[in-house]
N, C-alpha and C positions, 0 to 999 in steps of 0.2 A: 587724211585726217579722220574721216568717219571710222576708219578701221582702228585707230588708236583709242577712240572713245569706247568701243565695244569690248576691247580686251580687258580693261579693268573691271567692267561689269561682269564679264564672264568669269574672271578670277574670283570675284566676290560670290557669285552664285556657286561656283565649285567649292569655295571655302565654307559657305553655309551648308551645302549638301554634305560635305565631309563632317562638319560639326554635328549635323542631325544624325548621320550614320554612326558617329562615335557615341552619341547619346543613346541611340538604340542598342548598340553593342554593349554599352555599360549596363543598360537595363536588363539585357539578356543574361549577362554575367551575374548580376545581383540576383536574378530569379533562380539561376542555377545554384548559387550559394544557399539561398533560402530552401530550395528543394533538398539539397544535400544535408542541411541541418535537420530537416524533418525526417529524412531517411535515417540519419544517425540516431535520433531520439527513438524512432520506431524500432530500430535494431536493438537498442539498449533495453527497451520495454519487452521485446520478444525474448531477449536473453534472460531477463528477470522471470518472465513467465515460464521459460523452459526450466530454470532452476526449481521453481515452485512445483512444476509438473513432475520433475524427476524425483523430488522429495515425496510427493504424493504417491508416485508409482512405487517407490521403495516401501512406503508404509503399507500400501495395498498388497505388495508381494509378501511382506512379513505377515500380514493378516491372513493371506491365503495359506501360507506355510503353517501358521498356527491352527487354522481350521482343518488342516490335513491330519492333525493328530487327535487322538481321543480326548486328551486333556484340553486342547484348544477348543474343541467343540463343546465340551462341558463348561468351560469358562464363558464361552459365548452364550450358551443357554442360560447360565446363571445371571449374566449381565442383562440380557435382553428380556428374559421372562421372569426373573426373580425367583427361580425355583431352587430347591435344596434337596439333598439326599434324605432319605428317611432317617430320622434320629438326629439330624443336625438342628441346631438352634441358632437364632439370630443374636449376634453380639453387636451392641451399639457402643461405640467409643465416643465419650463426651470429653471435649477439651475443657480444661479448668478455666474458670472465669477469672479475668484479670481486673475486674472492677473492685474498687475499694468500698467496703461496706460503710454505709452512712449511718449516723446516729439517728434515732427516731425523732429527735426534736428538731424543729425548724428554727431559723434565726429569731423569729418573733416570739416563739415559745421560750427560747433561752432568755430573751430580753425580759419577758414577763416573769420568768423564774428569778431573775436577778432582782427584780422589784418585790419578789415574794408573793406574787399572784399566781 
């Protein structure tokens, strides 16, 4: 009889141990999924940065190509130092104003004018 009483207790202990082990394994799997999500977001961000760097690299290559010519160097000097060739003059382009001209009288002056004052 003593042997029969121990067996169910041992079965319960094994069941509890298996449940604890299952919980631990589920925790590990959830942690792996979390780390995978972080890695995926980091990879997306790195890809975006790579595209931006490729665009910047292409721009710098074009600038270097432009600076390799006499005309490109001259344009660079003009932009950076504001220089001009002898005999050149500055042309300032002014955009037309889109504001509606207002009359010189304010509303209260118009009101006083209506009364003859």
